[in-house]
N, C-alpha and C positions, 0 to 999 in steps of 0.2 A: 597310675600317674599318666601313662600314655593315653588311656581311654578318656580320662577326664580332660586332658589337653585337647584331644580330637573333638570332644563335645563342645568345649569352649570355642575352638576355632570355627566349628560349624555354626554355632550360635552367632558369633561375630560376623561371619560371612552372610548369614541370613539377614542380620540387622543392617549391614552395609548395603545389601542388595535392595532392601526396602527403602533405606534412606536415599538411595540414588534414583529411585523411581520418581517420575514427575507426571503431572497432568499433561494431556495433549495440548498443543498450542491452540488458542482460540481462533476460530475461523470467521467470527463476526465481532462486532463491537462489544456485545455482552450476551449472556445466556443465563437469565434469572431462573433459579430453581423452582419447580412446581411443588406446591404443598398438597394440592388436590389432584391426585392421579386419576380420578374418575373422569375428568374432562379430557378425553383423548384428543379432541379437536384442538386443544391448546398446546399439544406436544410439539416441540421443535428440537432439532439435534444440532450438535456442533459440526456444521457442514450440511450435507444433503443426504436424504435417504438414498439407499442404493437400489438400482434397478435389478430385477431378477437376472442373474448371469445367463440364464437360458434364453433370455429375450434380447440380449445385447448383440448388436451387429457392428460391422466395420464403420457404419455411418456415425456411431456413437463416439468414435475416436477421430472424427474428421471435422474440419472447419474450413469454410471457404469464404473469401471476400476480403482478405487482408491486403489485396492488391488495389483495392478501391480507395482513393484519397478521401480523407475526412474533410468536412466543411470547416474552413478556418475563418469564415466571415463572422467574427465575434469580437468582443472587446479586447481579448488577450491575443488574438491572432493565432490560435492553435486548436487542435482537435485530437483527442485521445480515443482510439478505437480499442476497447478492451477485449481480450480473448481470455476470459476467466471462467470459473465454474458456472457462472450465471448464463453465459453465452455458449459455453462449450462443456456440456455435462460430463464428457469423458475425462475431464481433469479432476473430478471429485476424488479426494484422498491422495492425489499424486504429488501435491506440494509444489506445483509450478503453475505459472500463467504467463501471458504474453500481452504486449500492447504495441500498436502502431501509433506513432505521434507525428502529426503533420503540422508544419509551421509555415505561416505566411512570412514574407519578408519582414524582419524585425519583430516577428511574433514571439511569444514566450509561453512556456509551461510554468506558471508562476510558482513561487515558493510553496511547497507542500511536503507532506510526509506520507509514508506507507507504514502504518503501525504494525503490520504483520509480515513484512517481507523486505528483503534486500533486493535492490534493482540493479541490473547490469544493462547498459545501453550501448548500442552500436549505431553509428551514423551511416545511413545509406546514401543520402544526398545532402549537399549544402555544408554549412559551417555553423556549429553551435558553440556557444559559451556556456559552460555548465559549472555547477559547484554545489557543495553542501557545507553545513555548519555543524560543528560538534556540540555536544551537550554542555550544560553549565558545569563549571564556571568559566571554562576556557573560551567557549563559543568561537572556536577557531574556524576560519573560512578556508576551504580548499577549492580552487578553481582551475579550469583548464579549457583551452580552445580546441575543439574537436573538428576534424575534417573527415571526409568520406573514408570509411573503413576503420576509424578510430573507435576505441571502446573505453567506457568509464563505468565505475561501480559506485553506487550510493548505498552506504550501510543502512541496515534496517532501522526505521524509526527516526532518522535524522532529517532535518529540513533541507530540501534541495530544490534545484531549479534548472531549467534549460532555456536558453535564449538564442534565437536565430539572428546572427550578426551579419548575415549576408543579404544581398539585394534580390536573391531568388528564393524560391520555396526550399524548404529542408524537410527531410524525412528521417526518422529514427525508429528503431525497433528496440523495445525493452523486454527483458526477461525478468520475472519476479519469483522469489522463492516461496510462494504461497499460492494456493488455488484461488484465494480471495485476499490479496494484500491490503485492500482498503486504501483510501486516499483522503487526506485531510488538507484542503487548500487553506493556508493560514488566514488570508484576508477574509475569505468567505466564512470561515468558522468563527473568527473573532468579531467581525463587523456584520455578519449576516446570519447569526444564530437565531433560532426560533424557539422560544421568544428571545428578544434582544437582551444582550448583557447590559446591566445597568451602566449608563454612560459615566457615572462617577467612578466605577471600577476601572474602566478603560482610560479615563482621563488621568488617573493616578498611575496606572500601569505604563502608559506611553508618554507621560509627562507633557501633554499637549492641552490646549484649550478645549473645553467641553464642546464648543461649536464645531471644532474639527472632527471630534468623535461622532457627533450627531450627523454631520455631513457624510462621513464615511459610512455610517449605518444606513443612510438613505440610498447610497450608491450600491450597497450590497443587499 
C-alpha cells in the first residue's frame, strides 16, 4: 500500500513538473521552424549566438555614450537611444535593456507598445505627462505628470506614451525587462505598414471617411 502510494505521488510530481514547464520567452517577433536542417546558413536562434567565454573581455560588458543627447529634430520631437542586445552584446540572455529618451519642448514619444518587456521610466530632467491604456474591454487610461526624479512603470505589452509638457528639453531613462523588448509605434504600424493595410479595413475600424485613412497612410 505504502509503496504503491509513493509510486503514485512520484508519478504525479513528475507530471506536474512537466506541466509547469514552458518555452523560453521569444526574443524577436517570430522564429519559424526549419524543415531542411541541411541549410546551415539559414539557422537563427531565439536571441544571439554566444561568444566563446574564453574570448570574453570586460569591454563586452561595457557601453559608452548614453550621456550624448539624441537628435529630437523630427516630427514627434523625441529621440530614443536604445541600449539593447543589438548595441550592447553583453546583455545577451540577461533579460534586461536600457534606453535614453530625449524630448524637445512639447515633444512626445507617441503611443507604442513593447511586446516583450515591462518598462520602468525615471525622469532626469524636465516634466513629462505619461500614461498607459489597459487591454480590452476596459481600455482604462492611467496617467501621471512626472517631474525630475519621479518614476513610472508601464506593464508589458500595453499601449503607453510620454509627452514633454514643459518649455525646456526633457530627459528620461527607461529600463526594460528584456534584452530586446521590441517597439510597435501604433500610428506607424497601422498607417505605415508595408504593404499598406486595405483602406476599407481601417475605414471600418476607425469609423472615419476613407479619405482620412488614405491621407494618414500617405503621412506614414
